[in-house]
N, C-alpha and C positions, 0 to 999 in steps of 0.2 A: 504494500500500500504506500503510495507516494504522498508525501506531505501530511502524514497523520498528525492530528491535533485534537486535543480535548478542550471543549469550551464549557465553562461552568457558570450557571446563573443562580444566584442566591436571593431568596425573598423571605420576608417575614409575613405571616398570615395572621391577621387579627382574629380574635374569637368570633366564631360564627360566619366568617367570610368564605366566599367561593371565588377562587382566582385561577387564572392561567399563567403559567411561568414558561418562558421560552428561552432556550439556549440556542443562539444563532451562530452558524459557521461564518467565518470571514468571507469576503468577496473572493470568488475563484475556487471555493471549496464547496463540497456537497456533504450532506449528512448521511452516514451509513447506519447509525444506530444511536441509542442514547438510553437514558434512564433517570432515576431520581433517588434522592436520599432524604431521610427525615429522622428526627430524634424520637418522636413519640407516635409510632404507627397506629396505636389504639385510638388516638384522637384525630387522625386525619383520614379522610376518605379520598381515594384516587378515582376520579371520574373518567379520565382518559389518559393515555400514555402512548405517544407515537410521533412519527414525523409530521411536520406541517410544511408542505412544499418541499423544495429540494435542499434548503439550507438550514432548517431549524428542527429542533426536537421540542415538543409541546407536552406539558403535563397539566391537567386541571385538578385542583385540590379543593376540598372543603374542610375547614377546621371546625370540628365539633366540640372542642375543648373550651374551657373558660379562660384561656390565656393565649397570648401570641406565641406562635410556633414558627420555627425557621425550617425552610426546605431548600434543597438544591436540585437543579436539573442539569444534566450533562448531555452534550451532543458530541458524538464521535465523528470527526470530519476528515476528509481526504481531498486531494486536488481533483477538480473536475476535469474530465477528459472530453 
């Protein structure tokens, strides 16, 4: 894989919120895969997890806890051909 790079996006989700977090590959690269990480999986719902277009990885979360939680989304990127 030529030009491999991981891009990470971090967001805080306030209690009760539903948000989308995107990790976007730089110009000239495409996304091959991705994923997410969280500290308290019992209090977060994942509504979707997958590519969005050619350059980004998207995850939609809902925070069901009574506190703000931090999540990370990762895109695995390579040079476009």
